[in-house]
C-alpha angles and dihedrals in degrees: 000000000000092000092056092045090049093056096040117121120193116196115200129175107253087228090066093051092048092052091050089049090053090056087052092048091047089054093046089050096042107032095164095050113108100170111115112229132178116237100165098090092061117110116260097241090057092048092050092047091051093048102040108013090242134077090224108019124189115246090250084067102036103041097061090047092050091047093050095047097043098047111107095347119171108246094191089056093049091049090058092052103040124047092196092054090047091053093046094045091048091051092050090048092048091051093049090048089056092053093055 
């Protein structure tokens, strides 16, 4: 199994990842908020500006933000907020289960 996982390549649209990061940022900025809101229908330029402060940020700006938001995130929480992440995560788990 490890050999297959080591050679696995997952391709995702950056737009998906940025929307998932926005959920994580929203949680970080509003830790007491429990209301489930949908952020996935927002235009990409708006999401990028909210995440990075720029519509087209250089890597020097975006990479540290991505690293900070994605470090130790709660996948179960994100599954409850984002249908697209829930679908993606279930596909990854199903693939791994088949390999075991």
